[in-house]
PDB file of N, CA, C and O in Angstrom:
ATOM      1  N   MET A   1       0.801  -1.376  -0.169  1.00  0.00           N
ATOM      2  CA  MET A   1       0.044  -0.034  -0.075  1.00  0.00           C
ATOM      3  C   MET A   1       0.733   1.413  -0.140  1.00  0.00           C
ATOM      4  O   MET A   1       0.432   2.412  -0.793  1.00  0.00           O
ATOM      5  N   ILE A   2       1.781   1.161   0.787  1.00  0.00           N
ATOM      6  CA  ILE A   2       2.784   2.646   0.695  1.00  0.00           C
ATOM      7  C   ILE A   2       3.627   2.698  -0.593  1.00  0.00           C
ATOM      8  O   ILE A   2       3.853   3.799  -1.095  1.00  0.00           O
ATOM      9  N   LEU A   3       4.148   1.472  -1.210  1.00  0.00           N
ATOM     10  CA  LEU A   3       4.492   1.592  -2.255  1.00  0.00           C
ATOM     11  C   LEU A   3       3.173   1.870  -3.040  1.00  0.00           C
ATOM     12  O   LEU A   3       3.482   2.948  -3.549  1.00  0.00           O
ATOM     13  N   LEU A   4       2.006   1.632  -3.442  1.00  0.00           N
ATOM     14  CA  LEU A   4       1.023   1.947  -4.093  1.00  0.00           C
ATOM     15  C   LEU A   4       1.009   3.746  -3.949  1.00  0.00           C
ATOM     16  O   LEU A   4       1.160   4.474  -4.930  1.00  0.00           O
ATOM     17  N   LEU A   5       0.829   4.183  -2.750  1.00  0.00           N
ATOM     18  CA  LEU A   5       0.426   5.635  -2.202  1.00  0.00           C
ATOM     19  C   LEU A   5       2.275   6.063  -3.009  1.00  0.00           C
ATOM     20  O   LEU A   5       2.208   6.295  -4.216  1.00  0.00           O
ATOM     21  N   SER A   6       2.951   6.103  -2.718  1.00  0.00           N
ATOM     22  CA  SER A   6       4.464   6.707  -3.398  1.00  0.00           C
ATOM     23  C   SER A   6       4.296   6.341  -4.378  1.00  0.00           C
ATOM     24  O   SER A   6       5.475   6.466  -4.710  1.00  0.00           O
ATOM     25  N   LEU A   7       3.756   5.885  -5.404  1.00  0.00           N
ATOM     26  CA  LEU A   7       4.606   6.059  -7.137  1.00  0.00           C
ATOM     27  C   LEU A   7       2.584   7.207  -7.170  1.00  0.00           C
ATOM     28  O   LEU A   7       2.273   8.152  -7.895  1.00  0.00           O
ATOM     29  N   THR A   8       2.007   6.715  -6.411  1.00  0.00           N
ATOM     30  CA  THR A   8       0.942   7.778  -6.708  1.00  0.00           C
ATOM     31  C   THR A   8       0.960   9.340  -7.088  1.00  0.00           C
ATOM     32  O   THR A   8       0.426   9.987  -7.990  1.00  0.00           O
ATOM     33  N   PHE A   9       2.158   9.804  -5.560  1.00  0.00           N
ATOM     34  CA  PHE A   9       1.986  10.865  -5.330  1.00  0.00           C
ATOM     35  C   PHE A   9       3.849  11.677  -5.795  1.00  0.00           C
ATOM     36  O   PHE A   9       4.571  12.587  -5.389  1.00  0.00           O
ATOM     37  N   GLN A  10       3.857  10.816  -6.648  1.00  0.00           N
ATOM     38  CA  GLN A  10       5.647  10.408  -7.292  1.00  0.00           C
ATOM     39  C   GLN A  10       5.415  11.813  -8.660  1.00  0.00           C
ATOM     40  O   GLN A  10       6.558  12.076  -9.037  1.00  0.00           O
ATOM     41  N   PRO A  11       4.469  12.638  -9.379  1.00  0.00           N
ATOM     42  CA  PRO A  11       3.877  13.346 -10.543  1.00  0.00           C
ATOM     43  C   PRO A  11       4.206  14.301  -9.181  1.00  0.00           C
ATOM     44  O   PRO A  11       5.257  13.968  -8.634  1.00  0.00           O
ATOM     45  N   ILE A  12       3.666  15.158  -8.693  1.00  0.00           N
ATOM     46  CA  ILE A  12       2.920  15.935  -7.712  1.00  0.00           C
ATOM     47  C   ILE A  12       4.705  16.198  -7.275  1.00  0.00           C
ATOM     48  O   ILE A  12       5.017  17.312  -7.696  1.00  0.00           O
ATOM     49  N   VAL A  13       5.308  15.852  -6.925  1.00  0.00           N
ATOM     50  CA  VAL A  13       6.544  15.720  -5.952  1.00  0.00           C
ATOM     51  C   VAL A  13       7.516  16.187  -6.989  1.00  0.00           C
ATOM     52  O   VAL A  13       8.195  17.212  -6.921  1.00  0.00           O
ATOM     53  N   SER A  14       7.500  15.325  -7.939  1.00  0.00           N
ATOM     54  CA  SER A  14       8.471  15.252  -8.697  1.00  0.00           C
ATOM     55  C   SER A  14       8.486  17.265  -9.615  1.00  0.00           C
ATOM     56  O   SER A  14       9.564  17.848  -9.731  1.00  0.00           O
ATOM     57  N   ASN A  15       7.390  17.813 -10.018  1.00  0.00           N
ATOM     58  CA  ASN A  15       6.425  19.013 -10.883  1.00  0.00           C
ATOM     59  C   ASN A  15       7.001  19.770  -9.977  1.00  0.00           C
ATOM     60  O   ASN A  15       8.049  20.336 -10.290  1.00  0.00           O
ATOM     61  N   ALA A  16       6.363  19.974  -8.461  1.00  0.00           N
ATOM     62  CA  ALA A  16       7.180  21.040  -7.456  1.00  0.00           C
ATOM     63  C   ALA A  16       8.289  21.526  -7.351  1.00  0.00           C
ATOM     64  O   ALA A  16       8.460  22.699  -7.019  1.00  0.00           O
ATOM     65  N   ALA A  17       9.551  20.431  -7.704  1.00  0.00           N
ATOM     66  CA  ALA A  17      10.463  20.956  -7.544  1.00  0.00           C
ATOM     67  C   ALA A  17      11.260  21.505  -8.323  1.00  0.00           C
ATOM     68  O   ALA A  17      12.393  21.897  -8.044  1.00  0.00           O
ATOM     69  N   ASN A  18      10.388  21.600  -9.955  1.00  0.00           N
ATOM     70  CA  ASN A  18      10.820  22.241 -11.046  1.00  0.00           C
ATOM     71  C   ASN A  18      10.300  23.310 -10.957  1.00  0.00           C
ATOM     72  O   ASN A  18       9.079  23.295 -10.803  1.00  0.00           O
ATOM     73  N   PRO A  19      10.964  24.579 -11.013  1.00  0.00           N
ATOM     74  CA  PRO A  19      10.234  26.005 -10.780  1.00  0.00           C
ATOM     75  C   PRO A  19      10.065  26.463 -12.011  1.00  0.00           C
ATOM     76  O   PRO A  19       9.503  27.525 -12.275  1.00  0.00           O
ATOM     77  N   SER A  20      10.495  25.761 -12.742  1.00  0.00           N
ATOM     78  CA  SER A  20       9.669  26.455 -14.495  1.00  0.00           C
ATOM     79  C   SER A  20       8.595  25.852 -15.295  1.00  0.00           C
ATOM     80  O   SER A  20       8.092  26.020 -16.406  1.00  0.00           O
ATOM     81  N   SER A  21       8.419  24.931 -14.078  1.00  0.00           N
ATOM     82  CA  SER A  21       6.935  24.195 -14.663  1.00  0.00           C
ATOM     83  C   SER A  21       5.721  25.241 -14.696  1.00  0.00           C
ATOM     84  O   SER A  21       4.700  25.099 -15.368  1.00  0.00           O
ATOM     85  N   ALA A  22       6.062  26.474 -13.725  1.00  0.00           N
ATOM     86  CA  ALA A  22       4.832  27.308 -13.928  1.00  0.00           C
ATOM     87  C   ALA A  22       4.867  27.742 -15.850  1.00  0.00           C
ATOM     88  O   ALA A  22       3.855  27.525 -16.517  1.00  0.00           O
ATOM     89  N   LEU A  23       5.534  28.056 -16.195  1.00  0.00           N
ATOM     90  CA  LEU A  23       5.573  28.331 -17.781  1.00  0.00           C
ATOM     91  C   LEU A  23       5.129  26.921 -18.631  1.00  0.00           C
ATOM     92  O   LEU A  23       5.812  26.009 -19.096  1.00  0.00           O
ATOM     93  N   VAL A  24       3.831  27.145 -18.615  1.00  0.00           N
ATOM     94  CA  VAL A  24       3.692  25.690 -19.727  1.00  0.00           C
ATOM     95  C   VAL A  24       3.794  26.492 -20.678  1.00  0.00           C
ATOM     96  O   VAL A  24       3.928  27.715 -20.656  1.00  0.00           O
ATOM     97  N   ILE A  25       3.689  25.354 -22.035  1.00  0.00           N
ATOM     98  CA  ILE A  25       4.026  26.100 -23.626  1.00  0.00           C
ATOM     99  C   ILE A  25       2.179  25.183 -23.629  1.00  0.00           C
ATOM    100  O   ILE A  25       1.703  24.161 -23.135  1.00  0.00           O
ATOM    101  N   THR A  26       1.812  26.046 -24.287  1.00  0.00           N
ATOM    102  CA  THR A  26       0.182  26.324 -24.475  1.00  0.00           C
ATOM    103  C   THR A  26       0.278  25.616 -26.425  1.00  0.00           C
ATOM    104  O   THR A  26       1.095  25.682 -27.344  1.00  0.00           O
ATOM    105  N   ASN A  27      -1.082  24.999 -26.200  1.00  0.00           N
ATOM    106  CA  ASN A  27      -1.558  24.335 -27.838  1.00  0.00           C
ATOM    107  C   ASN A  27      -1.916  26.218 -28.962  1.00  0.00           C
ATOM    108  O   ASN A  27      -1.887  26.544 -30.148  1.00  0.00           O
ATOM    109  N   THR A  28      -2.205  26.906 -27.636  1.00  0.00           N
ATOM    110  CA  THR A  28      -2.877  27.942 -28.495  1.00  0.00           C
ATOM    111  C   THR A  28      -1.852  28.658 -29.239  1.00  0.00           C
ATOM    112  O   THR A  28      -0.628  28.558 -29.159  1.00  0.00           O
ATOM    113  N   THR A  29      -2.963  29.795 -30.373  1.00  0.00           N
ATOM    114  CA  THR A  29      -1.627  30.620 -30.908  1.00  0.00           C
ATOM    115  C   THR A  29      -1.429  31.633 -30.061  1.00  0.00           C
ATOM    116  O   THR A  29      -0.568  32.513 -30.072  1.00  0.00           O
ATOM    117  N   GLU A  30      -2.413  31.399 -29.239  1.00  0.00           N
ATOM    118  CA  GLU A  30      -2.268  32.944 -28.121  1.00  0.00           C
ATOM    119  C   GLU A  30      -1.206  33.033 -27.310  1.00  0.00           C
ATOM    120  O   GLU A  30      -0.272  33.830 -27.232  1.00  0.00           O
ATOM    121  N   GLY A  31      -1.609  31.792 -26.549  1.00  0.00           N
ATOM    122  CA  GLY A  31      -0.062  31.011 -25.878  1.00  0.00           C
ATOM    123  C   GLY A  31       1.348  31.617 -26.779  1.00  0.00           C
ATOM    124  O   GLY A  31       1.833  32.724 -26.543  1.00  0.00           O
ATOM    125  N   LYS A  32       1.723  30.955 -27.519  1.00  0.00           N
ATOM    126  CA  LYS A  32       2.882  30.938 -28.526  1.00  0.00           C
ATOM    127  C   LYS A  32       3.144  31.990 -28.880  1.00  0.00           C
ATOM    128  O   LYS A  32       4.363  32.165 -28.896  1.00  0.00           O
ATOM    129  N   ASP A  33       2.419  33.052 -29.274  1.00  0.00           N
ATOM    130  CA  ASP A  33       2.160  34.454 -29.144  1.00  0.00           C
ATOM    131  C   ASP A  33       3.107  35.235 -27.589  1.00  0.00           C
ATOM    132  O   ASP A  33       4.201  35.798 -27.609  1.00  0.00           O
ATOM    133  N   LEU A  34       2.315  35.017 -26.549  1.00  0.00           N
ATOM    134  CA  LEU A  34       2.963  35.464 -25.525  1.00  0.00           C
ATOM    135  C   LEU A  34       3.752  35.130 -25.029  1.00  0.00           C
ATOM    136  O   LEU A  34       4.302  35.900 -24.242  1.00  0.00           O
ATOM    137  N   LEU A  35       4.381  33.450 -25.257  1.00  0.00           N
ATOM    138  CA  LEU A  35       5.976  32.953 -25.194  1.00  0.00           C
ATOM    139  C   LEU A  35       6.778  33.553 -26.359  1.00  0.00           C
ATOM    140  O   LEU A  35       7.944  33.294 -26.061  1.00  0.00           O
ATOM    141  N   ARG A  36       6.776  34.014 -27.171  1.00  0.00           N
ATOM    142  CA  ARG A  36       7.327  34.678 -28.822  1.00  0.00           C
ATOM    143  C   ARG A  36       7.694  36.137 -28.075  1.00  0.00           C
ATOM    144  O   ARG A  36       8.804  36.649 -28.227  1.00  0.00           O
ATOM    145  N   ARG A  37       6.757  36.688 -27.338  1.00  0.00           N
ATOM    146  CA  ARG A  37       6.997  37.748 -27.309  1.00  0.00           C
ATOM    147  C   ARG A  37       7.564  38.083 -25.778  1.00  0.00           C
ATOM    148  O   ARG A  37       7.286  39.179 -25.291  1.00  0.00           O
ATOM    149  N   LEU A  38       8.274  37.232 -25.109  1.00  0.00           N
ATOM    150  CA  LEU A  38       8.858  36.900 -23.856  1.00  0.00           C
ATOM    151  C   LEU A  38      10.318  36.546 -24.199  1.00  0.00           C
ATOM    152  O   LEU A  38      11.347  37.070 -23.770  1.00  0.00           O
ATOM    153  N   ASN A  39      10.171  35.566 -25.043  1.00  0.00           N
ATOM    154  CA  ASN A  39      11.705  35.641 -25.715  1.00  0.00           C
ATOM    155  C   ASN A  39      12.401  36.861 -26.615  1.00  0.00           C
ATOM    156  O   ASN A  39      13.582  36.892 -26.961  1.00  0.00           O
ATOM    157  N   GLU A  40      11.274  37.963 -26.940  1.00  0.00           N
ATOM    158  CA  GLU A  40      12.129  38.813 -27.708  1.00  0.00           C
ATOM    159  C   GLU A  40      12.455  39.384 -26.870  1.00  0.00           C
ATOM    160  O   GLU A  40      13.636  39.722 -26.789  1.00  0.00           O
ATOM    161  N   ILE A  41      10.969  39.928 -25.317  1.00  0.00           N
ATOM    162  CA  ILE A  41      11.814  40.537 -25.104  1.00  0.00           C
ATOM    163  C   ILE A  41      12.975  40.302 -23.559  1.00  0.00           C
ATOM    164  O   ILE A  41      13.211  41.048 -22.609  1.00  0.00           O
ATOM    165  N   ASN A  42      13.323  39.336 -23.812  1.00  0.00           N
ATOM    166  CA  ASN A  42      14.474  38.579 -23.019  1.00  0.00           C
ATOM    167  C   ASN A  42      16.008  38.970 -23.616  1.00  0.00           C
ATOM    168  O   ASN A  42      17.114  39.120 -23.097  1.00  0.00           O
ATOM    169  N   ALA A  43      15.244  39.088 -25.579  1.00  0.00           N
ATOM    170  CA  ALA A  43      16.739  39.167 -26.083  1.00  0.00           C
ATOM    171  C   ALA A  43      17.125  40.197 -26.619  1.00  0.00           C
ATOM    172  O   ALA A  43      17.890  40.188 -27.584  1.00  0.00           O
ATOM    173  N   MET A  44      16.565  41.461 -25.975  1.00  0.00           N
ATOM    174  CA  MET A  44      16.471  43.122 -25.735  1.00  0.00           C
ATOM    175  C   MET A  44      17.495  43.092 -25.456  1.00  0.00           C
ATOM    176  O   MET A  44      17.946  42.076 -24.927  1.00  0.00           O
ATOM    177  N   ASP A  45      17.976  43.766 -25.603  1.00  0.00           N
ATOM    178  CA  ASP A  45      19.501  44.998 -24.914  1.00  0.00           C
ATOM    179  C   ASP A  45      18.884  45.838 -24.645  1.00  0.00           C
ATOM    180  O   ASP A  45      18.599  46.737 -25.436  1.00  0.00           O
ATOM    181  N   LYS A  46      18.387  45.764 -23.091  1.00  0.00           N
ATOM    182  CA  LYS A  46      18.250  46.826 -22.106  1.00  0.00           C
ATOM    183  C   LYS A  46      18.660  47.925 -21.616  1.00  0.00           C
ATOM    184  O   LYS A  46      18.006  48.776 -21.013  1.00  0.00           O
ATOM    185  N   SER A  47      20.383  47.903 -22.027  1.00  0.00           N
ATOM    186  CA  SER A  47      21.260  49.028 -20.877  1.00  0.00           C
ATOM    187  C   SER A  47      21.004  50.437 -22.291  1.00  0.00           C
ATOM    188  O   SER A  47      21.626  51.435 -21.925  1.00  0.00           O
ATOM    189  N   ASN A  48      20.580  50.583 -23.114  1.00  0.00           N
ATOM    190  CA  ASN A  48      19.802  51.465 -22.769  1.00  0.00           C
ATOM    191  C   ASN A  48      18.734  52.610 -23.263  1.00  0.00           C
ATOM    192  O   ASN A  48      18.706  53.677 -23.876  1.00  0.00           O
ATOM    193  N   LEU A  49      18.004  51.818 -22.690  1.00  0.00           N
ATOM    194  CA  LEU A  49      16.509  51.670 -22.470  1.00  0.00           C
ATOM    195  C   LEU A  49      16.411  52.763 -21.096  1.00  0.00           C
ATOM    196  O   LEU A  49      17.197  52.770 -20.149  1.00  0.00           O
ATOM    197  N   LYS A  50      15.339  53.575 -21.264  1.00  0.00           N
ATOM    198  CA  LYS A  50      15.037  54.675 -20.259  1.00  0.00           C
ATOM    199  C   LYS A  50      14.385  53.960 -19.457  1.00  0.00           C
ATOM    200  O   LYS A  50      13.942  52.875 -19.833  1.00  0.00           O
ATOM    201  N   SER A  51      14.124  54.575 -17.757  1.00  0.00           N
ATOM    202  CA  SER A  51      13.606  53.692 -17.079  1.00  0.00           C
ATOM    203  C   SER A  51      12.802  53.689 -16.865  1.00  0.00           C
ATOM    204  O   SER A  51      12.528  52.862 -15.995  1.00  0.00           O
ATOM    205  N   SER A  52      11.554  54.613 -17.425  1.00  0.00           N
ATOM    206  CA  SER A  52      10.393  54.777 -18.090  1.00  0.00           C
ATOM    207  C   SER A  52      10.537  53.276 -18.651  1.00  0.00           C
ATOM    208  O   SER A  52      10.379  52.233 -18.018  1.00  0.00           O
ATOM    209  N   ASP A  53      10.869  53.434 -19.965  1.00  0.00           N
ATOM    210  CA  ASP A  53      10.767  51.935 -21.154  1.00  0.00           C
ATOM    211  C   ASP A  53      10.998  50.720 -19.806  1.00  0.00           C
ATOM    212  O   ASP A  53      10.035  50.064 -19.410  1.00  0.00           O
ATOM    213  N   LYS A  54      12.101  50.587 -19.330  1.00  0.00           N
ATOM    214  CA  LYS A  54      12.036  48.994 -18.623  1.00  0.00           C
ATOM    215  C   LYS A  54      11.310  48.945 -17.284  1.00  0.00           C
ATOM    216  O   LYS A  54      11.208  47.932 -16.592  1.00  0.00           O
ATOM    217  N   LYS A  55      10.754  50.296 -16.958  1.00  0.00           N
ATOM    218  CA  LYS A  55       9.197  49.863 -16.479  1.00  0.00           C
ATOM    219  C   LYS A  55       7.966  49.064 -16.648  1.00  0.00           C
ATOM    220  O   LYS A  55       7.491  48.153 -15.970  1.00  0.00           O
ATOM    221  N   ASN A  56       7.568  49.657 -17.752  1.00  0.00           N
ATOM    222  CA  ASN A  56       6.789  49.189 -18.925  1.00  0.00           C
ATOM    223  C   ASN A  56       7.264  47.833 -19.655  1.00  0.00           C
ATOM    224  O   ASN A  56       6.635  46.776 -19.715  1.00  0.00           O
ATOM    225  N   LEU A  57       8.123  48.033 -20.020  1.00  0.00           N
ATOM    226  CA  LEU A  57       8.568  46.382 -20.237  1.00  0.00           C
ATOM    227  C   LEU A  57       8.506  45.507 -19.232  1.00  0.00           C
ATOM    228  O   LEU A  57       8.064  44.489 -19.765  1.00  0.00           O
ATOM    229  N   LEU A  58       8.708  45.250 -17.922  1.00  0.00           N
ATOM    230  CA  LEU A  58       8.465  44.748 -16.906  1.00  0.00           C
ATOM    231  C   LEU A  58       7.025  44.913 -16.239  1.00  0.00           C
ATOM    232  O   LEU A  58       6.753  44.264 -15.230  1.00  0.00           O
ATOM    233  N   ALA A  59       6.630  45.291 -16.488  1.00  0.00           N
ATOM    234  CA  ALA A  59       5.119  45.063 -16.363  1.00  0.00           C
ATOM    235  C   ALA A  59       4.213  44.022 -17.714  1.00  0.00           C
ATOM    236  O   ALA A  59       3.313  43.184 -17.666  1.00  0.00           O
ATOM    237  N   GLU A  60       4.864  44.509 -18.598  1.00  0.00           N
ATOM    238  CA  GLU A  60       4.166  43.932 -19.859  1.00  0.00           C
ATOM    239  C   GLU A  60       4.762  42.463 -19.535  1.00  0.00           C
ATOM    240  O   GLU A  60       3.919  41.566 -19.505  1.00  0.00           O
ATOM    241  N   VAL A  61       6.246  42.062 -19.264  1.00  0.00           N
ATOM    242  CA  VAL A  61       6.534  40.606 -18.937  1.00  0.00           C
ATOM    243  C   VAL A  61       5.328  40.104 -17.544  1.00  0.00           C
ATOM    244  O   VAL A  61       4.445  39.286 -17.803  1.00  0.00           O
ATOM    245  N   ARG A  62       5.439  40.617 -16.342  1.00  0.00           N
ATOM    246  CA  ARG A  62       4.464  40.765 -15.374  1.00  0.00           C
ATOM    247  C   ARG A  62       3.247  39.914 -16.105  1.00  0.00           C
ATOM    248  O   ARG A  62       3.169  38.746 -15.726  1.00  0.00           O
ATOM    249  N   SER A  63       2.418  40.279 -16.965  1.00  0.00           N
ATOM    250  CA  SER A  63       1.267  40.883 -17.365  1.00  0.00           C
ATOM    251  C   SER A  63       0.948  39.360 -18.501  1.00  0.00           C
ATOM    252  O   SER A  63      -0.180  38.908 -18.693  1.00  0.00           O
ATOM    253  N   ILE A  64       1.976  38.902 -19.001  1.00  0.00           N
ATOM    254  CA  ILE A  64       1.736  38.278 -19.819  1.00  0.00           C
ATOM    255  C   ILE A  64       2.233  37.165 -18.421  1.00  0.00           C
ATOM    256  O   ILE A  64       1.293  36.504 -17.978  1.00  0.00           O
ATOM    257  N   ARG A  65       3.453  36.964 -17.815  1.00  0.00           N
ATOM    258  CA  ARG A  65       3.137  35.298 -16.875  1.00  0.00           C
ATOM    259  C   ARG A  65       1.803  35.537 -16.263  1.00  0.00           C
ATOM    260  O   ARG A  65       0.956  34.711 -16.602  1.00  0.00           O
ATOM    261  N   GLU A  66       1.475  36.312 -15.579  1.00  0.00           N
ATOM    262  CA  GLU A  66      -0.145  36.046 -15.191  1.00  0.00           C
ATOM    263  C   GLU A  66      -1.021  35.592 -16.138  1.00  0.00           C
ATOM    264  O   GLU A  66      -1.915  34.894 -15.657  1.00  0.00           O
ATOM    265  N   ASN A  67      -1.073  35.771 -17.464  1.00  0.00           N
ATOM    266  CA  ASN A  67      -1.805  34.974 -18.477  1.00  0.00           C
ATOM    267  C   ASN A  67      -1.423  33.730 -18.672  1.00  0.00           C
ATOM    268  O   ASN A  67      -2.304  32.927 -18.981  1.00  0.00           O
ATOM    269  N   LEU A  68      -0.240  33.329 -18.563  1.00  0.00           N
ATOM    270  CA  LEU A  68       0.518  32.366 -18.866  1.00  0.00           C
ATOM    271  C   LEU A  68      -0.231  31.227 -17.889  1.00  0.00           C
ATOM    272  O   LEU A  68      -0.685  30.110 -18.140  1.00  0.00           O
ATOM    273  N   LYS A  69      -0.137  32.188 -16.405  1.00  0.00           N
ATOM    274  CA  LYS A  69      -0.344  30.537 -15.263  1.00  0.00           C
ATOM    275  C   LYS A  69      -1.867  30.860 -14.656  1.00  0.00           C
ATOM    276  O   LYS A  69      -2.199  30.460 -13.540  1.00  0.00           O
ATOM    277  N   ALA A  70      -2.667  31.557 -15.441  1.00  0.00           N
ATOM    278  CA  ALA A  70      -4.546  31.528 -15.324  1.00  0.00           C
ATOM    279  C   ALA A  70      -4.658  30.341 -16.236  1.00  0.00           C
ATOM    280  O   ALA A  70      -5.278  29.328 -15.913  1.00  0.00           O
ATOM    281  N   LYS A  71      -3.834  30.543 -17.775  1.00  0.00           N
ATOM    282  CA  LYS A  71      -3.943  29.415 -18.354  1.00  0.00           C
ATOM    283  C   LYS A  71      -4.135  28.101 -18.163  1.00  0.00           C
ATOM    284  O   LYS A  71      -4.958  27.291 -18.590  1.00  0.00           O
ATOM    285  N   ASP A  72      -3.124  28.044 -17.367  1.00  0.00           N
ATOM    286  CA  ASP A  72      -2.066  26.389 -16.564  1.00  0.00           C
ATOM    287  C   ASP A  72      -3.637  25.733 -16.107  1.00  0.00           C
ATOM    288  O   ASP A  72      -4.413  25.103 -16.826  1.00  0.00           O
ATOM    289  N   GLY A  73      -3.775  26.075 -14.834  1.00  0.00           N
ATOM    290  CA  GLY A  73      -5.572  25.783 -14.840  1.00  0.00           C
ATOM    291  C   GLY A  73      -4.907  24.536 -13.743  1.00  0.00           C
ATOM    292  O   GLY A  73      -5.740  23.795 -13.222  1.00  0.00           O
ATOM    293  N   GLY A  74      -3.985  24.399 -13.531  1.00  0.00           N
ATOM    294  CA  GLY A  74      -3.774  22.863 -12.886  1.00  0.00           C
ATOM    295  C   GLY A  74      -4.417  23.136 -11.214  1.00  0.00           C
ATOM    296  O   GLY A  74      -4.878  24.168 -10.725  1.00  0.00           O
ATOM    297  N   ILE A  75      -4.267  22.053 -10.738  1.00  0.00           N
ATOM    298  CA  ILE A  75      -4.695  21.769  -8.733  1.00  0.00           C
ATOM    299  C   ILE A  75      -3.151  21.636  -8.540  1.00  0.00           C
ATOM    300  O   ILE A  75      -2.258  21.271  -9.305  1.00  0.00           O
ATOM    301  N   TYR A  76      -3.153  21.956  -7.573  1.00  0.00           N
ATOM    302  CA  TYR A  76      -1.523  21.874  -6.697  1.00  0.00           C
ATOM    303  C   TYR A  76      -2.396  21.853  -5.443  1.00  0.00           C
ATOM    304  O   TYR A  76      -3.502  22.261  -5.089  1.00  0.00           O
ATOM    305  N   LEU A  77      -1.275  21.124  -4.906  1.00  0.00           N
ATOM    306  CA  LEU A  77      -1.303  20.575  -3.267  1.00  0.00           C
ATOM    307  C   LEU A  77      -0.461  20.788  -2.744  1.00  0.00           C
ATOM    308  O   LEU A  77       0.548  20.451  -3.364  1.00  0.00           O
ATOM    309  N   SER A  78      -0.136  21.557  -1.099  1.00  0.00           N
ATOM    310  CA  SER A  78       0.745  21.866  -0.681  1.00  0.00           C
ATOM    311  C   SER A  78       1.343  20.560   0.390  1.00  0.00           C
ATOM    312  O   SER A  78       0.643  19.565   0.576  1.00  0.00           O
ATOM    313  N   VAL A  79       2.160  20.652   0.783  1.00  0.00           N
ATOM    314  CA  VAL A  79       2.738  19.156   1.655  1.00  0.00           C
ATOM    315  C   VAL A  79       1.742  19.456   2.507  1.00  0.00           C
ATOM    316  O   VAL A  79       0.902  18.586   2.277  1.00  0.00           O
ATOM    317  N   GLY A  80       1.227  20.322   3.546  1.00  0.00           N
ATOM    318  CA  GLY A  80       0.732  20.159   4.611  1.00  0.00           C
ATOM    319  C   GLY A  80      -1.168  19.461   3.971  1.00  0.00           C
ATOM    320  O   GLY A  80      -2.003  18.859   4.647  1.00  0.00           O
ATOM    321  N   ALA A  81      -1.219  19.747   2.968  1.00  0.00           N
ATOM    322  CA  ALA A  81      -2.349  19.201   2.192  1.00  0.00           C
ATOM    323  C   ALA A  81      -2.169  17.392   2.158  1.00  0.00           C
ATOM    324  O   ALA A  81      -2.971  16.613   2.673  1.00  0.00           O
ATOM    325  N   ILE A  82      -0.913  17.007   1.416  1.00  0.00           N
ATOM    326  CA  ILE A  82      -0.519  15.587   1.304  1.00  0.00           C
ATOM    327  C   ILE A  82      -0.658  14.819   2.944  1.00  0.00           C
ATOM    328  O   ILE A  82      -1.414  13.909   3.288  1.00  0.00           O
ATOM    329  N   ILE A  83       0.460  15.637   3.825  1.00  0.00           N
ATOM    330  CA  ILE A  83       0.564  14.837   4.486  1.00  0.00           C
ATOM    331  C   ILE A  83      -1.292  14.182   5.237  1.00  0.00           C
ATOM    332  O   ILE A  83      -1.597  13.028   5.539  1.00  0.00           O
ATOM    333  N   ILE A  84      -2.293  15.655   5.328  1.00  0.00           N
ATOM    334  CA  ILE A  84      -3.631  15.088   6.124  1.00  0.00           C
ATOM    335  C   ILE A  84      -4.180  14.101   5.605  1.00  0.00           C
ATOM    336  O   ILE A  84      -4.983  13.452   6.275  1.00  0.00           O
ATOM    337  N   ILE A  85      -3.869  13.730   4.228  1.00  0.00           N
ATOM    338  CA  ILE A  85      -4.801  13.227   3.613  1.00  0.00           C
ATOM    339  C   ILE A  85      -4.324  12.038   3.031  1.00  0.00           C
ATOM    340  O   ILE A  85      -4.981  11.382   2.223  1.00  0.00           O
ATOM    341  N   LEU A  86      -2.724  11.623   3.588  1.00  0.00           N
ATOM    342  CA  LEU A  86      -2.072  10.294   3.732  1.00  0.00           C
ATOM    343  C   LEU A  86      -2.723  10.028   5.357  1.00  0.00           C
ATOM    344  O   LEU A  86      -2.998   8.916   5.807  1.00  0.00           O
ATOM    345  N   LEU A  87      -2.910  11.523   6.191  1.00  0.00           N
ATOM    346  CA  LEU A  87      -3.063  11.113   7.599  1.00  0.00           C
ATOM    347  C   LEU A  87      -4.307  10.232   7.797  1.00  0.00           C
ATOM    348  O   LEU A  87      -4.586   9.490   8.738  1.00  0.00           O
ATOM    349  N   LEU A  88      -4.990  10.508   6.657  1.00  0.00           N
ATOM    350  CA  LEU A  88      -6.453  10.829   7.163  1.00  0.00           C
ATOM    351  C   LEU A  88      -7.235   9.017   6.227  1.00  0.00           C
ATOM    352  O   LEU A  88      -8.081   8.243   6.673  1.00  0.00           O
ATOM    353  N   ILE A  89      -6.251   8.955   4.525  1.00  0.00           N
ATOM    354  CA  ILE A  89      -6.235   7.115   4.905  1.00  0.00           C
ATOM    355  C   ILE A  89      -5.902   6.553   5.457  1.00  0.00           C
ATOM    356  O   ILE A  89      -6.478   5.469   5.554  1.00  0.00           O
ATOM    357  N   ILE A  90      -4.480   6.857   6.433  1.00  0.00           N
ATOM    358  CA  ILE A  90      -4.180   5.451   6.961  1.00  0.00           C
ATOM    359  C   ILE A  90      -5.085   5.563   8.004  1.00  0.00           C
ATOM    360  O   ILE A  90      -4.909   4.529   8.648  1.00  0.00           O
ATOM    361  N   ILE A  91      -5.921   6.190   8.529  1.00  0.00           N
ATOM    362  CA  ILE A  91      -6.599   6.307   9.934  1.00  0.00           C
ATOM    363  C   ILE A  91      -8.231   5.568   9.528  1.00  0.00           C
ATOM    364  O   ILE A  91      -9.096   5.027  10.216  1.00  0.00           O
ATOM    365  N   LEU A  92      -8.148   5.760   8.623  1.00  0.00           N
ATOM    366  CA  LEU A  92      -9.928   5.446   7.563  1.00  0.00           C
ATOM    367  C   LEU A  92      -9.416   3.778   7.088  1.00  0.00           C
ATOM    368  O   LEU A  92     -10.257   3.132   6.463  1.00  0.00           O
ATOM    369  N   LEU A  93      -8.378   3.265   7.314  1.00  0.00           N
ATOM    370  CA  LEU A  93      -7.503   1.676   6.497  1.00  0.00           C
ATOM    371  C   LEU A  93      -7.233   0.831   7.792  1.00  0.00           C
ATOM    372  O   LEU A  93      -6.683  -0.267   7.709  1.00  0.00           O
TER     373      LEU A  93
END
């Protein structure tokens, strides 16, 4: 039973260890356009930009990341929630 539970929760643990998993490439054209714009901003030479332009770019990057995260739509469990679930399963069985 412990082996079965450890295999069940394995993808959650491995996915949580990867911080870059928050930005998932979507199949929609809008998602691809947003990722392409993020890559363009990252490739820019920002050394000769004014501070107001840098602030605008930062705001744009934040809004793009929020849009991509909103489209992800996954279910996330905290470590505490997993422990409580395991305790309930052990107590009930």
